[in-house]
C-alpha positions in Angstrom: -18.4 -7.5 -7.9 -15.6 -6.0 -9.9 -16.7 -2.6 -10.0 -17.5 -2.5 -6.1 -14.0 -3.7 -5.5 -12.0 -1.3 -7.6 -13.9 1.4 -6.2 -13.0 0.1 -2.6 -9.5 -0.4 -3.5 -9.3 2.9 -5.1 -10.7 4.6 -2.0 -8.5 2.9 0.3 -5.6 3.9 -1.9 -6.8 7.5 -1.5 -6.9 8.1 -5.1 -9.2 9.9 -7.1 -10.3 8.6 -10.6 -8.2 10.9 -12.2 -5.2 9.9 -10.3 -5.6 6.3 -11.1 -6.4 7.1 -14.7 -3.3 8.7 -14.9 -1.4 6.3 -13.3 -2.5 3.5 -15.7 -2.6 5.6 -19.0 -6.3 5.8 -19.5 -9.2 8.3 -19.1 -11.2 9.5 -16.0 -14.1 8.4 -17.7 -13.0 4.9 -18.2 -12.4 4.4 -14.4 -15.8 5.9 -13.7 -17.3 3.5 -15.9 -15.8 0.5 -14.6 -16.8 2.0 -11.1 -20.2 1.9 -12.2 -20.2 -1.4 -13.9 -21.2 -0.2 -17.3 -17.6 -1.6 -19.0 -15.0 -3.8 -18.0 -11.1 -3.2 -18.6 -9.0 -5.6 -20.4 -6.9 -8.2 -19.0 -3.9 -6.2 -19.1 -5.6 -3.1 -17.6 -6.8 -5.4 -14.9 -3.2 -6.4 -14.3 -2.0 -2.4 -14.0 -4.9 -1.7 -11.6 -3.8 -4.7 -9.2 0.0 -3.4 -9.2 -1.2 0.5 -8.8 -3.7 -0.5 -6.2 -1.6 -3.0 -4.4 -4.2 -5.9 -4.6 -4.7 -8.9 -6.5 -6.0 -9.6 -9.9 -7.9 -12.3 -8.0 -9.4 -10.1 -5.4 -10.6 -7.4 -8.2 -12.4 -10.3 -10.0 -14.1 -11.8 -7.1 -12.0 -15.1 -7.0 -10.9 -14.2 -3.6 -12.2 -12.2 -0.7 -8.6 -11.9 0.6 -7.3 -8.5 -1.2 -3.7 -8.8 -0.7 -1.2 -12.4 -1.2 0.4 -13.0 2.3 3.8 -13.2 1.0 4.8 -11.4 4.1 2.8 -11.3 7.2 2.1 -7.6 7.8 1.1 -8.2 11.4 4.6 -9.6 12.2 6.6 -6.6 10.4 7.3 -5.1 13.9 8.0 -8.2 15.5 10.7 -9.0 12.7 12.5 -5.4 13.2 12.5 -6.1 17.0 14.1 -9.3 16.7 16.9 -8.1 14.3 17.3 -5.3 16.5 17.9 -7.8 19.4 19.8 -10.2 17.7 22.3 -7.5 16.4 22.7 -5.9 20.0 23.3 -8.8 22.0 26.9 -7.8 22.6 26.2 -4.5 23.7 25.6 -2.9 27.3 22.0 -2.1 28.6 22.8 1.9 28.3 23.9 1.4 24.7 20.7 -0.1 23.8 18.8 2.0 25.2 20.3 5.4 23.7 20.0 3.1 20.0 16.5 2.3 20.5 15.6 6.2 21.4 17.6 7.3 18.2 15.9 4.3 16.2 12.5 5.6 17.4 13.2 9.0 16.7 14.7 8.2 13.3 11.5 5.8 12.4 9.1 8.8 13.4 11.0 11.4 11.2 10.6 8.3 8.3 7.1 8.6 8.8 6.6 12.1 8.8 8.4 12.3 5.3 6.6 9.5 4.0 3.1 11.2 5.0 4.1 14.5 3.5 5.0 12.7 0.6 1.7 11.0 0.1 -0.1 14.5 0.8 2.3 16.1 -1.6 1.2 13.5 -4.5 -2.2 13.6 -3.7 -2.4 17.6 -4.1 -0.5 17.0 -7.5 
């Protein structure tokens, strides 16, 4: 089970075996061996893997079927941003709010583009 979940989470993170290995200071062969189920990493390494792959050790070890902790409900992130925006613009007129929304949308698109470019660059390196 560990090997299958490790492989799944590595692919979800869009990392090669070599990239994952570099991030946790092990060889590519070690990652391959873990993914094939031939060997298993130490507890300390499993913790590092969970951190790098944005999951939990419990998920990697098969103790839960939930890959991430629900400290933040990701389905409500957009709602939280919208609520924050509404609370902080309640004293503005509608024209100013619409202009601000347009600027915010442009800025968010810019940030998303930059994040994707950064991710693509990391993937090349």
